[in-house]
N, CA, C and O of each residue as an XYZ file, in Angstrom:
276
protein
N       2.824     -3.282      1.498
C       1.948     -2.845      0.114
C       1.170     -3.949     -0.309
O       1.543     -5.118     -0.201
N      -0.109     -3.517     -0.881
C      -0.886     -4.394     -1.523
C      -0.844     -4.417     -2.936
O      -1.795     -3.967     -3.576
N       0.056     -4.846     -3.441
C       0.390     -4.932     -4.904
C      -0.038     -6.314     -5.742
O      -0.157     -7.414     -5.204
N      -0.177     -6.136     -6.688
C      -0.887     -7.573     -7.267
C       0.552     -8.438     -7.501
O       1.328     -8.162     -8.415
N       0.725     -9.264     -6.764
C       1.942    -10.115     -7.093
C       1.570    -11.675     -7.316
O       1.513    -12.522     -6.425
N       1.398    -11.816     -8.299
C       1.138    -13.365     -8.782
C      -0.512    -13.348     -9.198
O      -0.932    -13.730    -10.291
N      -1.384    -12.805     -8.059
C      -3.019    -12.809     -8.618
C      -3.176    -11.579     -8.990
O      -2.938    -10.711     -8.150
N      -3.551    -11.241    -10.137
C      -4.129    -10.002    -10.581
C      -5.360     -9.590     -9.750
O      -6.380    -10.279     -9.726
N      -5.225     -8.469     -9.091
C      -6.402     -7.852     -8.331
C      -7.338     -6.872     -9.467
O      -6.971     -6.306    -10.497
N      -8.463     -6.931     -8.913
C      -9.390     -5.854     -9.867
C      -8.678     -4.499     -9.733
O      -7.894     -4.186     -8.837
N      -9.114     -3.677    -10.865
C      -8.477     -2.223    -10.595
C      -9.344     -1.608     -9.691
O     -10.094     -0.758    -10.172
N      -9.419     -1.834     -8.502
C      -9.916     -1.154     -7.508
C      -9.326      0.180     -7.199
O      -9.964      1.219     -7.026
N      -7.823      0.003     -7.142
C      -7.104      1.025     -6.922
C      -6.547      1.482     -8.345
O      -5.631      2.288     -8.512
N      -7.150      0.926     -9.182
C      -6.300      1.612    -10.852
C      -5.054      0.744    -10.994
O      -4.480      0.950    -12.064
N      -4.554     -0.044    -10.322
C      -3.167     -0.522    -10.536
C      -3.275     -1.271    -11.720
O      -2.284     -1.347    -12.446
N      -4.493     -1.929    -12.081
C      -4.462     -3.240    -12.981
C      -3.646     -2.641    -14.153
O      -2.618     -3.167    -14.581
N      -4.234     -1.400    -14.678
C      -3.554     -0.619    -15.866
C      -2.136     -0.545    -15.806
O      -1.427     -0.639    -16.807
N      -1.624     -0.344    -14.417
C      -0.284      0.030    -14.254
C       0.520     -1.329    -14.051
O       1.750     -1.374    -14.013
N      -0.297     -2.406    -13.928
C       0.465     -3.376    -13.622
C       1.970     -3.632    -14.368
O       2.987     -3.877    -13.720
N       1.932     -3.547    -15.619
C       3.193     -3.762    -16.607
C       4.224     -2.350    -16.167
O       5.453     -2.370    -16.096
N       3.326     -1.177    -15.908
C       4.252     -0.045    -15.542
C       5.035     -0.036    -14.312
O       6.149      0.471    -14.179
N       4.168     -0.806    -13.185
C       4.873     -0.639    -11.972
C       6.390     -1.043    -12.064
O       7.324     -0.373    -11.623
N       6.465     -2.095    -12.627
C       8.255     -2.622    -12.386
C       8.896     -1.600    -13.055
O       9.933     -1.200    -12.525
N       8.501     -1.005    -14.216
C       9.352      0.066    -14.953
C       9.599      1.146    -13.877
O      10.697      1.562    -13.507
N       8.375      1.525    -13.443
C       8.415      2.686    -12.593
C       9.027      2.661    -11.333
O       9.516      3.679    -10.844
N       9.036      1.524    -10.749
C       9.997      1.182     -9.634
C      11.370      1.405     -9.842
O      12.055      2.073     -9.067
N      11.856      0.791    -11.008
C      13.074      0.569    -11.222
C      13.785      2.073    -11.342
O      14.851      2.441    -10.849
N      12.771      2.872    -12.220
C      13.238      4.166    -12.418
C      13.300      5.197    -11.199
O      14.222      6.011    -11.145
N      12.318      5.149    -10.234
C      12.539      5.747     -9.045
C      13.664      5.475     -8.190
O      14.460      6.282     -7.709
N      13.610      4.034     -8.053
C      14.744      3.578     -7.196
C      16.050      4.105     -7.770
O      16.988      4.475     -7.064
N      16.046      4.115     -9.087
C      17.563      4.406     -9.783
C      17.888      5.970     -9.482
O      19.032      6.388     -9.306
N      16.854      6.680     -9.452
C      16.936      7.960     -9.034
C      17.265      8.070     -7.663
O      18.328      8.648     -7.435
N      16.727      7.728     -6.857
C      17.250      7.456     -5.369
C      16.245      8.478     -4.670
O      16.138      8.518     -3.445
N      15.502      9.318     -5.543
C      14.996     10.567     -4.596
C      13.410     10.171     -4.062
O      12.811     10.793     -3.185
N      12.938      9.106     -4.732
C      11.404      8.772     -4.135
C      11.648      7.367     -3.806
O      12.639      6.819     -4.289
N      10.801      6.682     -2.988
C      10.689      5.224     -2.903
C       9.524      4.582     -3.905
O       8.748      5.308     -4.526
N       9.507      3.477     -3.964
C       8.526      2.996     -4.741
C       6.940      3.284     -4.085
O       5.908      3.282     -4.756
N       7.027      3.516     -2.677
C       5.743      4.001     -2.376
C       5.213      5.320     -2.780
O       4.101      5.724     -2.442
N       6.070      5.994     -3.536
C       5.632      7.047     -4.233
C       4.810      6.948     -5.291
O       4.414      7.949     -5.889
N       4.475      5.730     -5.622
C       3.857      5.448     -7.070
C       2.663      6.223     -7.059
O       2.242      6.709     -8.108
N       2.025      6.398     -5.876
C       0.722      6.937     -5.956
C       0.581      8.431     -6.626
O      -0.388      8.865     -7.249
N       1.750      9.061     -6.339
C       1.692     10.533     -6.956
C       1.929     10.109     -8.589
O       1.491     10.933     -9.391
N       2.476      9.098     -9.057
C       2.861      8.702    -10.357
C       1.189      8.441    -10.969
O       0.752      8.882    -12.032
N       0.467      7.630     -9.993
C      -0.654      7.016    -10.423
C      -1.721      8.245    -10.683
O      -2.383      8.326    -11.717
N      -1.783      9.063     -9.743
C      -2.538     10.282     -9.824
C      -1.775     11.752     -9.943
O      -1.776     12.565     -9.019
N      -1.329     11.900    -10.816
C      -0.631     13.241    -11.022
C      -1.421     14.791    -10.565
O      -0.978     15.847    -10.113
N      -2.716     14.339    -10.917
C      -3.568     15.415    -10.566
C      -3.511     15.938     -8.989
O      -4.012     16.981     -8.569
N      -2.785     14.962     -8.236
C      -2.590     15.242     -6.636
C      -1.265     15.567     -6.465
O      -0.666     14.708     -5.819
N      -0.453     16.698     -6.889
C       0.872     16.867     -6.372
C       0.955     17.012     -4.750
O       0.209     17.678     -4.033
N       2.202     16.106     -4.322
C       2.590     16.061     -3.113
C       2.868     17.405     -2.564
O       2.425     17.888     -1.522
N       3.751     17.989     -3.517
C       4.184     19.435     -3.096
C       4.805     19.865     -4.445
O       5.292     19.014     -5.188
N       4.793     21.227     -4.783
C       5.416     21.986     -5.775
C       6.691     21.747     -6.239
O       7.032     21.609     -7.414
N       7.499     21.698     -5.070
C       8.789     21.584     -5.025
C       9.072     20.131     -5.747
O       9.796     20.024     -6.737
N       8.398     19.027     -5.110
C       8.630     17.887     -5.649
C       8.397     17.400     -7.167
O       9.078     16.673     -7.890
N       7.118     18.106     -7.389
C       6.713     18.222     -9.077
C       7.719     18.872     -9.670
O       8.011     18.424    -10.779
N       8.419     19.896     -9.244
C       9.828     20.536     -9.891
C      10.716     19.689    -10.128
O      11.197     19.314    -11.197
N      10.930     19.380     -9.019
C      12.238     18.177     -9.141
C      12.084     17.035     -9.997
O      13.051     16.415    -10.442
N      10.437     16.636    -10.326
C      10.338     15.479    -11.054
C      10.831     16.011    -12.467
O      11.647     15.409    -13.164
N      10.345     16.989    -12.736
C      10.660     17.825    -14.323
C      11.773     18.006    -14.422
O      12.271     17.720    -15.512
N      12.716     18.589    -13.277
C      14.138     18.868    -13.710
C      14.923     17.759    -13.070
O      15.008     17.657    -11.846
N      15.431     17.024    -13.815
C      16.292     16.106    -13.002
C      17.678     16.555    -12.286
O      18.243     15.961    -11.368
N      18.103     17.796    -12.958
C      19.308     18.350    -12.408
C      18.928     19.331    -10.885
O      19.716     19.919    -10.145
N      17.670     19.234    -10.815
C      17.410     19.700     -9.583
C      17.147     19.006     -8.307
O      16.842     19.506     -7.224
N      17.360     17.452     -8.705
C      17.261     16.588     -7.571
C      18.490     16.357     -7.165
O      18.582     15.295     -6.548
N      19.546     16.994     -7.285
C      20.792     16.504     -6.710
C      21.036     16.871     -5.395
O      22.136     16.697     -4.870
N      20.014     17.404     -4.783
C      19.965     17.726     -3.241
C      19.653     16.606     -2.502
O      18.675     15.955     -2.871
N      20.288     16.235     -1.516
C      20.179     15.024     -0.823
C      18.939     14.709      0.189
O      18.990     14.800      1.416
N      17.916     14.354     -0.523
C      16.463     14.311      0.262
C      16.097     12.939      0.411
O      14.936     12.802      0.796
N      16.636     12.043      0.252
C      16.301     10.374      0.412
C      16.536      9.841      1.757
O      16.330      8.651      1.995
């Protein structure tokens, strides 16, 4: 993972504005256990849905009860 750890990297990937969010997002996603931290790309670019099912699960917490991690 090429995350800015210690040294802030330019917003080439657009992570810079998410710098404060990343830790929060990571914790939230890992707590759910449905998606790993690597899925942050989906969070950063919501205009590119990985799959309709995943987007639906994202919006419906009770739908994520199926074991797919």
